[in-house]
Backbone and ligand atoms as CSV (ligand in chain L), in Angstrom:
chain,resi,resn,atom,element,x,y,z
A,1,MET,N,N,7.718,7.448,-22.155
A,1,MET,CA,C,7.254,6.144,-21.627
A,1,MET,C,C,8.448,5.274,-21.240
A,2,ASP,N,N,8.293,4.517,-20.153
A,2,ASP,CA,C,9.364,3.629,-19.728
A,2,ASP,C,C,9.160,2.266,-20.368
A,3,MET,N,N,9.867,2.023,-21.474
A,3,MET,CA,C,9.661,0.761,-22.198
A,3,MET,C,C,10.937,-0.054,-22.301
A,4,GLU,N,N,11.982,0.440,-21.659
A,4,GLU,CA,C,13.291,-0.184,-21.831
A,4,GLU,C,C,13.640,-1.052,-20.641
A,5,ILE,N,N,14.561,-1.988,-20.880
A,5,ILE,CA,C,15.166,-2.704,-19.761
A,5,ILE,C,C,16.057,-1.714,-19.027
A,6,ILE,N,N,15.966,-1.698,-17.713
A,6,ILE,CA,C,16.755,-0.732,-16.948
A,6,ILE,C,C,17.631,-1.472,-15.934
A,7,THR,N,N,18.675,-0.793,-15.514
A,7,THR,CA,C,19.548,-1.343,-14.482
A,7,THR,C,C,19.461,-0.470,-13.249
A,8,VAL,N,N,19.196,-1.092,-12.123
A,8,VAL,CA,C,19.196,-0.370,-10.853
A,8,VAL,C,C,20.208,-1.084,-9.961
A,9,LYS,N,N,21.229,-0.330,-9.579
A,9,LYS,CA,C,22.370,-0.912,-8.853
A,9,LYS,C,C,22.915,-2.104,-9.641
A,10,ASP,N,N,22.854,-3.302,-9.068
A,10,ASP,CA,C,23.454,-4.478,-9.709
A,10,ASP,C,C,22.437,-5.362,-10.419
A,11,LYS,N,N,21.180,-4.908,-10.521
A,11,LYS,CA,C,20.154,-5.779,-11.107
A,11,LYS,C,C,19.462,-5.141,-12.312
A,12,SER,N,N,18.967,-6.045,-13.165
A,12,SER,CA,C,18.292,-5.566,-14.367
A,12,SER,C,C,16.789,-5.851,-14.244
A,13,PHE,N,N,15.994,-4.901,-14.694
A,13,PHE,CA,C,14.539,-4.983,-14.590
A,13,PHE,C,C,13.902,-4.726,-15.953
A,14,LYS,N,N,12.817,-5.447,-16.234
A,14,LYS,CA,C,12.128,-5.221,-17.507
A,14,LYS,C,C,10.727,-4.652,-17.265
A,15,PRO,N,N,10.182,-3.924,-18.249
A,15,PRO,CA,C,8.846,-3.338,-18.105
A,15,PRO,C,C,7.814,-4.425,-17.804
A,16,TYR,N,N,6.880,-4.118,-16.901
A,16,TYR,CA,C,5.936,-5.151,-16.458
A,16,TYR,C,C,4.483,-4.673,-16.481
A,17,ILE,N,N,4.217,-3.537,-15.847
A,17,ILE,CA,C,2.853,-2.975,-15.893
A,17,ILE,C,C,2.962,-1.531,-16.385
A,18,SER,N,N,2.267,-1.240,-17.474
A,18,SER,CA,C,2.376,0.093,-18.071
A,18,SER,C,C,1.657,1.129,-17.210
A,19,GLU,N,N,2.010,2.370,-17.454
A,19,GLU,CA,C,1.386,3.486,-16.762
A,19,GLU,C,C,-0.131,3.463,-16.996
A,20,GLU,N,N,-0.531,3.159,-18.230
A,20,GLU,CA,C,-1.955,3.140,-18.600
A,20,GLU,C,C,-2.701,2.079,-17.797
A,21,ASP,N,N,-2.133,0.883,-17.721
A,21,ASP,CA,C,-2.782,-0.203,-16.977
A,21,ASP,C,C,-2.848,0.106,-15.481
A,22,LEU,N,N,-1.777,0.713,-14.971
A,22,LEU,CA,C,-1.759,1.095,-13.559
A,22,LEU,C,C,-2.872,2.086,-13.266
A,23,GLN,N,N,-2.934,3.126,-14.107
A,23,GLN,CA,C,-3.917,4.188,-13.868
A,23,GLN,C,C,-5.340,3.663,-13.987
A,24,ALA,N,N,-5.572,2.727,-14.916
A,24,ALA,CA,C,-6.910,2.151,-15.074
A,24,ALA,C,C,-7.285,1.348,-13.828
A,25,SER,N,N,-6.331,0.602,-13.281
A,25,SER,CA,C,-6.634,-0.205,-12.091
A,25,SER,C,C,-6.883,0.689,-10.882
A,26,ILE,N,N,-6.205,1.819,-10.833
A,26,ILE,CA,C,-6.386,2.748,-9.715
A,26,ILE,C,C,-7.770,3.422,-9.796
A,27,LYS,N,N,-8.177,3.784,-11.000
A,27,LYS,CA,C,-9.523,4.368,-11.203
A,27,LYS,C,C,-10.579,3.383,-10.722
A,28,ASN,N,N,-10.359,2.124,-11.033
A,28,ASN,CA,C,-11.285,1.063,-10.651
A,28,ASN,C,C,-11.420,0.949,-9.122
A,29,VAL,N,N,-10.294,1.047,-8.421
A,29,VAL,CA,C,-10.325,1.009,-6.953
A,29,VAL,C,C,-11.091,2.231,-6.425
A,30,ALA,N,N,-10.826,3.388,-7.022
A,30,ALA,CA,C,-11.485,4.622,-6.576
A,30,ALA,C,C,-13.001,4.533,-6.760
A,31,ILE,N,N,-13.434,3.944,-7.859
A,31,ILE,CA,C,-14.876,3.804,-8.125
A,31,ILE,C,C,-15.536,2.960,-7.024
A,32,GLN,N,N,-14.875,1.870,-6.650
A,32,GLN,CA,C,-15.424,1.002,-5.588
A,32,GLN,C,C,-15.474,1.742,-4.250
A,33,ILE,N,N,-14.404,2.450,-3.926
A,33,ILE,CA,C,-14.352,3.179,-2.646
A,33,ILE,C,C,-15.397,4.289,-2.629
A,34,ASN,N,N,-15.527,5.005,-3.729
A,34,ASN,CA,C,-16.530,6.084,-3.802
A,34,ASN,C,C,-17.935,5.545,-3.533
A,35,ALA,N,N,-18.221,4.358,-4.052
A,35,ALA,CA,C,-19.547,3.764,-3.867
A,35,ALA,C,C,-19.721,3.277,-2.425
A,36,ASP,N,N,-18.688,2.620,-1.887
A,36,ASP,CA,C,-18.802,2.005,-0.552
A,36,ASP,C,C,-18.847,3.026,0.580
A,37,TYR,N,N,-18.227,4.177,0.399
A,37,TYR,CA,C,-18.103,5.147,1.493
A,37,TYR,C,C,-18.972,6.390,1.307
A,38,LYS,N,N,-19.935,6.289,0.421
A,38,LYS,CA,C,-20.850,7.415,0.199
A,38,LYS,C,C,-21.483,7.824,1.533
A,39,GLY,N,N,-21.423,9.103,1.891
A,39,GLY,CA,C,-22.047,9.558,3.127
A,39,GLY,C,C,-21.162,9.393,4.351
A,40,SER,N,N,-20.036,8.718,4.179
A,40,SER,CA,C,-19.097,8.568,5.293
A,40,SER,C,C,-17.961,9.572,5.065
A,41,GLU,N,N,-17.174,9.834,6.075
A,41,GLU,CA,C,-16.016,10.721,5.887
A,41,GLU,C,C,-14.768,9.938,6.287
A,42,PRO,N,N,-14.292,9.069,5.380
A,42,PRO,CA,C,-13.194,8.179,5.768
A,42,PRO,C,C,-11.864,8.898,5.950
A,43,LEU,N,N,-10.979,8.208,6.649
A,43,LEU,CA,C,-9.604,8.670,6.795
A,43,LEU,C,C,-8.713,7.737,5.983
A,44,PHE,N,N,-8.055,8.285,4.962
A,44,PHE,CA,C,-7.116,7.497,4.162
A,44,PHE,C,C,-5.753,7.546,4.838
A,45,LEU,N,N,-5.232,6.368,5.156
A,45,LEU,CA,C,-3.981,6.276,5.875
A,45,LEU,C,C,-2.929,5.627,4.980
A,46,GLY,N,N,-2.044,6.430,4.424
A,46,GLY,CA,C,-1.004,5.924,3.530
A,46,GLY,C,C,0.155,5.356,4.331
A,47,VAL,N,N,0.644,4.195,3.914
A,47,VAL,CA,C,1.777,3.576,4.597
A,47,VAL,C,C,3.047,3.907,3.804
A,48,LEU,N,N,3.898,4.707,4.421
A,48,LEU,CA,C,5.134,5.158,3.766
A,48,LEU,C,C,6.227,4.105,3.870
A,49,ASN,N,N,7.231,4.076,2.958
A,49,ASN,CA,C,7.384,5.041,1.876
A,49,ASN,C,C,6.637,4.622,0.602
A,50,GLY,N,N,6.456,3.343,0.425
A,50,GLY,CA,C,6.062,2.792,-0.870
A,50,GLY,C,C,4.760,3.279,-1.468
A,51,SER,N,N,3.828,3.762,-0.641
A,51,SER,CA,C,2.478,4.041,-1.149
A,51,SER,C,C,2.301,5.446,-1.722
A,52,PHE,N,N,3.348,6.260,-1.706
A,52,PHE,CA,C,3.105,7.685,-1.997
A,52,PHE,C,C,2.537,7.960,-3.387
A,53,MET,N,N,2.960,7.220,-4.391
A,53,MET,CA,C,2.466,7.490,-5.753
A,53,MET,C,C,1.035,6.989,-5.907
A,54,PHE,N,N,0.786,5.770,-5.440
A,54,PHE,CA,C,-0.559,5.189,-5.489
A,54,PHE,C,C,-1.522,6.071,-4.704
A,55,PHE,N,N,-1.087,6.491,-3.530
A,55,PHE,CA,C,-1.926,7.322,-2.673
A,55,PHE,C,C,-2.370,8.587,-3.412
A,56,ALA,N,N,-1.418,9.270,-4.010
A,56,ALA,CA,C,-1.721,10.531,-4.696
A,56,ALA,C,C,-2.675,10.306,-5.866
A,57,ASP,N,N,-2.398,9.310,-6.689
A,57,ASP,CA,C,-3.249,9.073,-7.862
A,57,ASP,C,C,-4.634,8.568,-7.452
A,58,LEU,N,N,-4.683,7.721,-6.422
A,58,LEU,CA,C,-5.975,7.223,-5.942
A,58,LEU,C,C,-6.842,8.369,-5.432
A,59,LEU,N,N,-6.243,9.205,-4.605
A,59,LEU,CA,C,-7.012,10.284,-3.978
A,59,LEU,C,C,-7.535,11.307,-4.987
A,60,LYS,N,N,-6.847,11.426,-6.137
A,60,LYS,CA,C,-7.329,12.351,-7.170
A,60,LYS,C,C,-8.649,11.879,-7.746
A,61,SER,N,N,-8.918,10.561,-7.655
A,61,SER,CA,C,-10.167,10.018,-8.193
A,61,SER,C,C,-11.201,9.722,-7.111
A,62,VAL,N,N,-10.876,10.049,-5.874
A,62,VAL,CA,C,-11.850,9.852,-4.786
A,62,VAL,C,C,-12.667,11.136,-4.671
A,63,ASP,N,N,-14.014,10.995,-4.736
A,63,ASP,CA,C,-14.832,12.210,-4.684
A,63,ASP,C,C,-15.621,12.314,-3.380
A,64,LEU,N,N,-15.096,11.721,-2.321
A,64,LEU,CA,C,-15.740,11.765,-1.008
A,64,LEU,C,C,-15.142,12.905,-0.205
A,65,GLU,N,N,-15.866,13.326,0.825
A,65,GLU,CA,C,-15.241,14.201,1.789
A,65,GLU,C,C,-14.388,13.299,2.660
A,66,CYS,N,N,-13.107,13.571,2.738
A,66,CYS,CA,C,-12.231,12.632,3.445
A,66,CYS,C,C,-11.034,13.354,4.025
A,67,LYS,N,N,-10.361,12.665,4.932
A,67,LYS,CA,C,-9.115,13.185,5.474
A,67,LYS,C,C,-7.977,12.259,5.078
A,68,VAL,N,N,-6.760,12.782,5.080
A,68,VAL,CA,C,-5.611,11.942,4.745
A,68,VAL,C,C,-4.520,12.078,5.807
A,69,SER,N,N,-3.825,10.999,6.009
A,69,SER,CA,C,-2.706,10.994,6.933
A,69,SER,C,C,-1.725,9.900,6.496
A,70,PHE,N,N,-0.499,9.965,6.975
A,70,PHE,CA,C,0.507,8.969,6.597
A,70,PHE,C,C,1.149,8.361,7.832
A,71,VAL,N,N,1.454,7.085,7.747
A,71,VAL,CA,C,2.132,6.415,8.850
A,71,VAL,C,C,3.301,5.595,8.309
A,72,LYS,N,N,4.134,5.202,9.235
A,72,LYS,CA,C,5.258,4.352,8.902
A,72,LYS,C,C,5.320,3.281,9.974
A,73,LEU,N,N,5.562,2.062,9.569
A,73,LEU,CA,C,5.687,0.974,10.530
A,73,LEU,C,C,7.165,0.749,10.799
A,74,ALA,N,N,7.559,0.996,12.047
A,74,ALA,CA,C,8.960,0.808,12.405
A,74,ALA,C,C,9.061,-0.425,13.282
A,75,SER,N,N,10.075,-1.221,13.053
A,75,SER,CA,C,10.233,-2.390,13.908
A,75,SER,C,C,11.602,-2.335,14.555
A,76,TYR,N,N,11.645,-2.557,15.844
A,76,TYR,CA,C,12.925,-2.511,16.548
A,76,TYR,C,C,13.002,-3.677,17.537
A,77,GLU,N,N,14.211,-3.980,17.984
A,77,GLU,CA,C,14.415,-5.062,18.949
A,77,GLU,C,C,14.020,-4.590,20.336
A,78,GLY,N,N,13.053,-5.265,20.951
A,78,GLY,CA,C,12.670,-4.928,22.321
A,78,GLY,C,C,13.565,-5.681,23.295
A,79,THR,N,N,13.065,-5.945,24.471
A,79,THR,CA,C,13.821,-6.726,25.452
A,79,THR,C,C,13.799,-8.195,25.020
A,80,SER,N,N,14.526,-9.022,25.707
A,80,SER,CA,C,14.568,-10.439,25.324
A,80,SER,C,C,13.192,-11.096,25.480
A,81,THR,N,N,12.359,-10.548,26.360
A,81,THR,CA,C,11.033,-11.140,26.539
A,81,THR,C,C,10.034,-10.646,25.495
A,82,THR,N,N,10.185,-9.397,25.047
A,82,THR,CA,C,9.217,-8.868,24.073
A,82,THR,C,C,9.632,-9.172,22.638
A,83,GLY,N,N,10.929,-9.414,22.401
A,83,GLY,CA,C,11.393,-9.687,21.045
A,83,GLY,C,C,11.215,-8.492,20.133
A,84,LYS,N,N,10.814,-8.731,18.897
A,84,LYS,CA,C,10.633,-7.638,17.936
A,84,LYS,C,C,9.373,-6.841,18.270
A,85,VAL,N,N,9.526,-5.538,18.351
A,85,VAL,CA,C,8.391,-4.676,18.678
A,85,VAL,C,C,8.057,-3.815,17.464
A,86,ASN,N,N,6.784,-3.705,17.159
A,86,ASN,CA,C,6.381,-2.855,16.042
A,86,ASN,C,C,5.717,-1.593,16.563
A,87,GLU,N,N,6.107,-0.509,15.960
A,87,GLU,CA,C,5.576,0.776,16.396
A,87,GLU,C,C,5.092,1.537,15.175
A,88,LEU,N,N,3.973,2.208,15.352
A,88,LEU,CA,C,3.431,3.004,14.273
A,88,LEU,C,C,3.846,4.449,14.490
A,89,ILE,N,N,4.574,5.021,13.521
A,89,ILE,CA,C,4.964,6.423,13.690
A,89,ILE,C,C,4.134,7.303,12.765
A,90,GLY,N,N,3.807,8.477,13.256
A,90,GLY,CA,C,3.191,9.487,12.408
A,90,GLY,C,C,1.716,9.712,12.617
A,91,LEU,N,N,1.046,8.815,13.312
A,91,LEU,CA,C,-0.402,8.987,13.478
A,91,LEU,C,C,-0.659,9.938,14.644
A,92,SER,N,N,-0.965,11.192,14.293
A,92,SER,CA,C,-1.097,12.195,15.350
A,92,SER,C,C,-2.549,12.406,15.756
A,93,GLU,N,N,-3.478,11.963,14.894
A,93,GLU,CA,C,-4.887,12.216,15.237
A,93,GLU,C,C,-5.590,10.957,15.713
A,94,SER,N,N,-6.690,11.162,16.427
A,94,SER,CA,C,-7.460,10.035,16.935
A,94,SER,C,C,-8.215,9.362,15.787
A,95,ILE,N,N,-8.272,8.038,15.819
A,95,ILE,CA,C,-9.041,7.321,14.787
A,95,ILE,C,C,-10.320,6.740,15.399
A,96,GLU,N,N,-10.606,7.108,16.634
A,96,GLU,CA,C,-11.782,6.590,17.318
A,96,GLU,C,C,-13.052,6.936,16.541
A,97,GLY,N,N,-13.835,5.917,16.234
A,97,GLY,CA,C,-15.107,6.110,15.539
A,97,GLY,C,C,-14.974,6.424,14.055
A,98,ARG,N,N,-13.754,6.388,13.517
A,98,ARG,CA,C,-13.543,6.740,12.102
A,98,ARG,C,C,-13.552,5.499,11.220
A,99,ASP,N,N,-13.928,5.715,9.954
A,99,ASP,CA,C,-13.758,4.684,8.936
A,99,ASP,C,C,-12.360,4.873,8.354
A,100,VAL,N,N,-11.495,3.907,8.617
A,100,VAL,CA,C,-10.095,4.019,8.191
A,100,VAL,C,C,-9.847,3.144,6.962
A,101,ILE,N,N,-9.194,3.716,5.965
A,101,ILE,CA,C,-8.775,2.938,4.788
A,101,ILE,C,C,-7.252,2.972,4.726
A,102,ILE,N,N,-6.637,1.824,4.979
A,102,ILE,CA,C,-5.177,1.717,4.900
A,102,ILE,C,C,-4.790,1.637,3.424
A,103,VAL,N,N,-3.838,2.458,3.013
A,103,VAL,CA,C,-3.403,2.449,1.610
A,103,VAL,C,C,-1.960,1.944,1.525
A,104,GLU,N,N,-1.814,0.778,0.909
A,104,GLU,CA,C,-0.514,0.094,0.808
A,104,GLU,C,C,-0.056,0.010,-0.639
A,105,ASP,N,N,1.258,-0.070,-0.855
A,105,ASP,CA,C,1.791,-0.280,-2.194
A,105,ASP,C,C,1.589,-1.719,-2.648
A,106,ILE,N,N,1.940,-2.651,-1.770
A,106,ILE,CA,C,1.892,-4.063,-2.168
A,106,ILE,C,C,1.645,-4.932,-0.940
A,107,VAL,N,N,0.836,-5.955,-1.092
A,107,VAL,CA,C,0.677,-6.957,-0.036
A,107,VAL,C,C,1.330,-8.235,-0.527
A,108,ASP,N,N,2.336,-8.667,0.240
A,108,ASP,CA,C,3.133,-9.839,-0.115
A,108,ASP,C,C,2.742,-10.967,0.852
A,109,THR,N,N,3.500,-11.156,1.953
A,109,THR,CA,C,3.128,-12.193,2.925
A,109,THR,C,C,1.912,-11.792,3.755
A,110,GLY,N,N,1.686,-10.486,3.877
A,110,GLY,CA,C,0.576,-9.993,4.697
A,110,GLY,C,C,0.997,-9.631,6.109
A,111,ASN,N,N,2.264,-9.855,6.451
A,111,ASN,CA,C,2.734,-9.541,7.808
A,111,ASN,C,C,2.519,-8.077,8.178
A,112,THR,N,N,2.891,-7.190,7.269
A,112,THR,CA,C,2.768,-5.757,7.520
A,112,THR,C,C,1.316,-5.380,7.769
A,113,LEU,N,N,0.472,-5.859,6.893
A,113,LEU,CA,C,-0.949,-5.556,6.970
A,113,LEU,C,C,-1.567,-6.013,8.298
A,114,VAL,N,N,-1.233,-7.215,8.728
A,114,VAL,CA,C,-1.805,-7.749,9.970
A,114,VAL,C,C,-1.310,-6.958,11.183
A,115,LYS,N,N,-0.032,-6.586,11.165
A,115,LYS,CA,C,0.503,-5.786,12.275
A,115,LYS,C,C,-0.165,-4.419,12.332
A,116,LEU,N,N,-0.308,-3.791,11.186
A,116,LEU,CA,C,-0.962,-2.482,11.117
A,116,LEU,C,C,-2.380,-2.567,11.667
A,117,HIS,N,N,-3.070,-3.603,11.252
A,117,HIS,CA,C,-4.449,-3.817,11.661
A,117,HIS,C,C,-4.536,-3.967,13.183
A,118,GLU,N,N,-3.597,-4.745,13.722
A,118,GLU,CA,C,-3.550,-4.986,15.163
A,118,GLU,C,C,-3.370,-3.677,15.926
A,119,ILE,N,N,-2.407,-2.873,15.476
A,119,ILE,CA,C,-2.099,-1.618,16.169
A,119,ILE,C,C,-3.264,-0.630,16.034
A,120,LEU,N,N,-3.802,-0.527,14.826
A,120,LEU,CA,C,-4.876,0.455,14.587
A,120,LEU,C,C,-6.160,0.085,15.328
A,121,SER,N,N,-6.419,-1.200,15.470
A,121,SER,CA,C,-7.640,-1.639,16.160
A,121,SER,C,C,-7.700,-1.110,17.585
A,122,LYS,N,N,-6.533,-0.938,18.193
A,122,LYS,CA,C,-6.477,-0.438,19.576
A,122,LYS,C,C,-6.998,0.988,19.681
A,123,GLY,N,N,-7.039,1.705,18.563
A,123,GLY,CA,C,-7.543,3.077,18.561
A,123,GLY,C,C,-9.061,3.151,18.385
A,124,ASN,N,N,-9.728,2.002,18.460
A,124,ASN,CA,C,-11.193,1.924,18.346
A,124,ASN,C,C,-11.819,2.629,17.146
A,125,PRO,N,N,-11.329,2.356,15.950
A,125,PRO,CA,C,-11.984,2.939,14.771
A,125,PRO,C,C,-13.327,2.255,14.527
A,126,LYS,N,N,-14.175,2.906,13.739
A,126,LYS,CA,C,-15.471,2.299,13.393
A,126,LYS,C,C,-15.228,1.111,12.454
A,127,SER,N,N,-14.326,1.287,11.498
A,127,SER,CA,C,-13.989,0.200,10.580
A,127,SER,C,C,-12.568,0.390,10.061
A,128,ILE,N,N,-11.966,-0.715,9.636
A,128,ILE,CA,C,-10.651,-0.642,8.980
A,128,ILE,C,C,-10.734,-1.476,7.708
A,129,LYS,N,N,-10.411,-0.862,6.589
A,129,LYS,CA,C,-10.311,-1.620,5.343
A,129,LYS,C,C,-8.956,-1.338,4.714
A,130,ILE,N,N,-8.586,-2.201,3.776
A,130,ILE,CA,C,-7.272,-2.072,3.159
A,130,ILE,C,C,-7.390,-1.940,1.654
A,131,ALA,N,N,-6.674,-0.956,1.117
A,131,ALA,CA,C,-6.589,-0.799,-0.338
A,131,ALA,C,C,-5.123,-0.949,-0.714
A,132,THR,N,N,-4.835,-1.880,-1.608
A,132,THR,CA,C,-3.447,-2.053,-2.046
A,132,THR,C,C,-3.374,-1.993,-3.565
A,133,LEU,N,N,-2.306,-1.385,-4.060
A,133,LEU,CA,C,-2.144,-1.322,-5.512
A,133,LEU,C,C,-1.882,-2.712,-6.062
A,134,LEU,N,N,-0.943,-3.435,-5.428
A,134,LEU,CA,C,-0.572,-4.768,-5.927
A,134,LEU,C,C,-0.776,-5.814,-4.834
A,135,TYR,N,N,-1.076,-7.014,-5.251
A,135,TYR,CA,C,-1.305,-8.115,-4.318
A,135,TYR,C,C,-0.730,-9.386,-4.920
A,136,LYS,N,N,0.062,-10.108,-4.100
A,136,LYS,CA,C,0.649,-11.377,-4.552
A,136,LYS,C,C,-0.066,-12.527,-3.861
A,137,PRO,N,N,-1.138,-13.049,-4.457
A,137,PRO,CA,C,-1.913,-14.103,-3.795
A,137,PRO,C,C,-1.099,-15.353,-3.442
A,138,GLU,N,N,-0.097,-15.684,-4.266
A,138,GLU,CA,C,0.705,-16.893,-3.996
A,138,GLU,C,C,1.582,-16.740,-2.748
A,139,ALA,N,N,1.920,-15.493,-2.405
A,139,ALA,CA,C,2.803,-15.264,-1.261
A,139,ALA,C,C,2.019,-15.004,0.024
A,140,TYR,N,N,0.743,-14.675,-0.119
A,140,TYR,CA,C,-0.071,-14.253,1.024
A,140,TYR,C,C,-0.313,-15.405,1.989
A,141,LYS,N,N,0.013,-15.169,3.277
A,141,LYS,CA,C,-0.050,-16.256,4.261
A,141,LYS,C,C,-1.114,-16.016,5.332
A,142,LYS,N,N,-1.923,-15.003,5.190
A,142,LYS,CA,C,-2.887,-14.649,6.247
A,142,LYS,C,C,-4.313,-14.905,5.761
A,143,ASP,N,N,-5.257,-14.857,6.724
A,143,ASP,CA,C,-6.669,-15.046,6.353
A,143,ASP,C,C,-7.383,-13.718,6.186
A,144,HIS,N,N,-6.728,-12.684,6.630
A,144,HIS,CA,C,-7.326,-11.357,6.622
A,144,HIS,C,C,-7.794,-10.949,5.217
A,145,PRO,N,N,-9.044,-10.506,5.086
A,145,PRO,CA,C,-9.494,-10.111,3.743
A,145,PRO,C,C,-8.789,-8.840,3.254
A,146,ILE,N,N,-8.527,-8.777,1.964
A,146,ILE,CA,C,-7.958,-7.557,1.373
A,146,ILE,C,C,-9.069,-6.932,0.543
A,147,ASP,N,N,-9.507,-5.772,0.987
A,147,ASP,CA,C,-10.773,-5.237,0.482
A,147,ASP,C,C,-10.693,-4.676,-0.932
A,148,TYR,N,N,-9.632,-3.917,-1.226
A,148,TYR,CA,C,-9.513,-3.295,-2.551
A,148,TYR,C,C,-8.132,-3.599,-3.134
A,149,VAL,N,N,-8.128,-4.215,-4.308
A,149,VAL,CA,C,-6.867,-4.579,-4.957
A,149,VAL,C,C,-6.815,-3.944,-6.338
A,150,GLY,N,N,-5.710,-3.255,-6.634
A,150,GLY,CA,C,-5.514,-2.717,-7.979
A,150,GLY,C,C,-5.278,-3.854,-8.951
A,151,LEU,N,N,-4.179,-4.566,-8.763
A,151,LEU,CA,C,-3.819,-5.679,-9.649
A,151,LEU,C,C,-3.204,-6.824,-8.854
A,152,GLU,N,N,-3.571,-8.047,-9.208
A,152,GLU,CA,C,-2.915,-9.223,-8.640
A,152,GLU,C,C,-1.714,-9.555,-9.508
A,153,ILE,N,N,-0.600,-9.898,-8.860
A,153,ILE,CA,C,0.605,-10.269,-9.626
A,153,ILE,C,C,1.186,-11.574,-9.078
A,154,PRO,N,N,1.946,-12.298,-9.898
A,154,PRO,CA,C,2.601,-13.504,-9.388
A,154,PRO,C,C,3.725,-13.157,-8.418
A,155,ASN,N,N,4.305,-14.180,-7.833
A,155,ASN,CA,C,5.326,-13.988,-6.818
A,155,ASN,C,C,6.674,-13.595,-7.427
A,156,ALA,N,N,6.814,-12.335,-7.806
A,156,ALA,CA,C,8.072,-11.865,-8.390
A,156,ALA,C,C,8.408,-10.522,-7.760
A,157,PHE,N,N,9.678,-10.117,-7.878
A,157,PHE,CA,C,10.088,-8.844,-7.283
A,157,PHE,C,C,9.857,-7.696,-8.263
A,158,VAL,N,N,9.042,-6.742,-7.853
A,158,VAL,CA,C,8.722,-5.620,-8.732
A,158,VAL,C,C,9.276,-4.302,-8.196
A,159,LEU,N,N,9.397,-3.361,-9.122
A,159,LEU,CA,C,10.065,-2.091,-8.840
A,159,LEU,C,C,9.324,-0.957,-9.530
A,160,GLY,N,N,9.362,0.224,-8.926
A,160,GLY,CA,C,8.820,1.409,-9.576
A,160,GLY,C,C,7.497,1.853,-8.992
A,161,TYR,N,N,7.066,3.039,-9.354
A,161,TYR,CA,C,5.802,3.594,-8.895
A,161,TYR,C,C,5.692,3.502,-7.354
A,162,GLY,N,N,6.753,3.923,-6.689
A,162,GLY,CA,C,6.778,3.911,-5.222
A,162,GLY,C,C,7.569,2.765,-4.634
A,163,LEU,N,N,7.651,1.663,-5.384
A,163,LEU,CA,C,8.349,0.468,-4.871
A,163,LEU,C,C,9.833,0.554,-5.201
A,164,ASP,N,N,10.677,0.165,-4.251
A,164,ASP,CA,C,12.115,0.371,-4.414
A,164,ASP,C,C,12.908,-0.924,-4.492
A,165,TYR,N,N,14.129,-0.779,-5.001
A,165,TYR,CA,C,15.159,-1.795,-4.806
A,165,TYR,C,C,16.304,-1.079,-4.109
A,166,ASP,N,N,16.521,-1.442,-2.852
A,166,ASP,CA,C,17.565,-0.817,-2.044
A,166,ASP,C,C,17.442,0.712,-2.049
A,167,GLY,N,N,16.216,1.197,-1.935
A,167,GLY,CA,C,15.975,2.632,-1.842
A,167,GLY,C,C,15.841,3.336,-3.181
A,168,LEU,N,N,16.150,2.642,-4.273
A,168,LEU,CA,C,16.118,3.280,-5.591
A,168,LEU,C,C,14.922,2.803,-6.425
A,169,GLY,N,N,14.556,3.598,-7.414
A,169,GLY,CA,C,13.532,3.196,-8.382
A,169,GLY,C,C,12.126,3.633,-8.035
A,170,ARG,N,N,11.938,4.288,-6.915
A,170,ARG,CA,C,10.588,4.670,-6.481
A,170,ARG,C,C,9.952,5.699,-7.417
A,171,ASN,N,N,10.790,6.453,-8.133
A,171,ASN,CA,C,10.296,7.538,-8.984
A,171,ASN,C,C,9.857,7.083,-10.367
A,172,LEU,N,N,10.002,5.812,-10.687
A,172,LEU,CA,C,9.564,5.329,-12.009
A,172,LEU,C,C,8.039,5.387,-12.089
A,173,SER,N,N,7.510,5.793,-13.246
A,173,SER,CA,C,6.062,5.991,-13.338
A,173,SER,C,C,5.302,4.737,-13.755
A,174,SER,N,N,6.031,3.639,-13.961
A,174,SER,CA,C,5.364,2.365,-14.223
A,174,SER,C,C,6.102,1.279,-13.438
A,175,ILE,N,N,5.593,0.036,-13.534
A,175,ILE,CA,C,6.160,-1.054,-12.732
A,175,ILE,C,C,7.064,-1.943,-13.589
A,176,TYR,N,N,8.211,-2.278,-13.018
A,176,TYR,CA,C,9.171,-3.173,-13.652
A,176,TYR,C,C,9.284,-4.456,-12.838
A,177,VAL,N,N,9.789,-5.511,-13.476
A,177,VAL,CA,C,10.002,-6.762,-12.748
A,177,VAL,C,C,11.438,-7.206,-12.951
A,178,LEU,N,N,11.970,-7.875,-11.945
A,178,LEU,CA,C,13.347,-8.360,-11.982
A,178,LEU,C,C,13.525,-9.255,-13.213
A,179,ASN,N,N,14.555,-8.974,-13.964
A,179,ASN,CA,C,14.849,-9.700,-15.199
A,179,ASN,C,C,15.776,-10.855,-14.886
A,180,GLU,N,N,15.216,-12.069,-14.810
A,180,GLU,CA,C,16.049,-13.201,-14.386
A,180,GLU,C,C,16.385,-14.139,-15.522
L,1,5GP,P1,P,4.490,-8.116,3.525
L,1,5GP,O1,O,4.550,-7.668,4.953
L,1,5GP,O2,O,3.103,-8.177,2.961
L,1,5GP,O3,O,5.246,-9.411,3.312
L,1,5GP,O4,O,5.345,-7.105,2.677
L,1,5GP,C1,C,4.990,-5.819,2.489
L,1,5GP,C2,C,6.187,-4.954,2.153
L,1,5GP,O5,O,7.270,-5.677,1.544
L,1,5GP,C3,C,5.758,-3.938,1.116
L,1,5GP,O6,O,5.200,-2.798,1.724
L,1,5GP,C4,C,7.058,-3.668,0.382
L,1,5GP,O7,O,7.784,-2.666,1.042
L,1,5GP,C5,C,7.829,-4.976,0.475
L,1,5GP,N1,N,7.667,-5.769,-0.781
L,1,5GP,C6,C,6.995,-6.932,-0.934
L,1,5GP,N2,N,7.068,-7.375,-2.199
L,1,5GP,C7,C,7.810,-6.470,-2.879
L,1,5GP,C8,C,8.231,-6.367,-4.266
L,1,5GP,O8,O,7.963,-7.209,-5.143
L,1,5GP,N3,N,8.984,-5.281,-4.586
L,1,5GP,C9,C,9.345,-4.336,-3.665
L,1,5GP,N4,N,10.070,-3.318,-4.099
L,1,5GP,N5,N,8.949,-4.392,-2.369
L,1,5GP,C10,C,8.186,-5.455,-1.979
């Protein structure tokens, strides 16, 4: 069990959400999705890199017939008139007429989620819903509903279970918070 204060690069982190609590919240999300999508064949769309652990554990408790795919949101500088351009990489199949469930590690300001929604809507899916392991209501700046939430957390920097600090810490099996 990860119960110790840990150091990642130049920062110290303390235990915040145990593996048991994480797994219980994930089961809870799966129960809701199983009920809501009965008879449908949804497409679970994991947003890399952060969602990989949540995605795997969530899908183990989903008992629907479903498909899975992964995407990455890349942002690059366009021309001076277009400014920052967002591109979705990895989506090779059509989402037309599909029930899409976006699977995110964490929703903070909501910028990522809104951009993803905008891009995916152009593919004419039947529906788009969002499942996130963690949600920071104090930081959220959008009106967009968040359909499935594992756990709400205050506005602090967390690490582990897919979430990184400068690329590190994603392999931790529970969640840590910055020790300030
Ligand atoms: P948003 O677009 O909602 O502001 O941010 C979403 C992305 O920011 C997440 O997918 C994640 O990569 C990163 N992020 C937001 N809060 C945290 C946090 O507390 N810890 C880590 N490691 N990443 C975060």
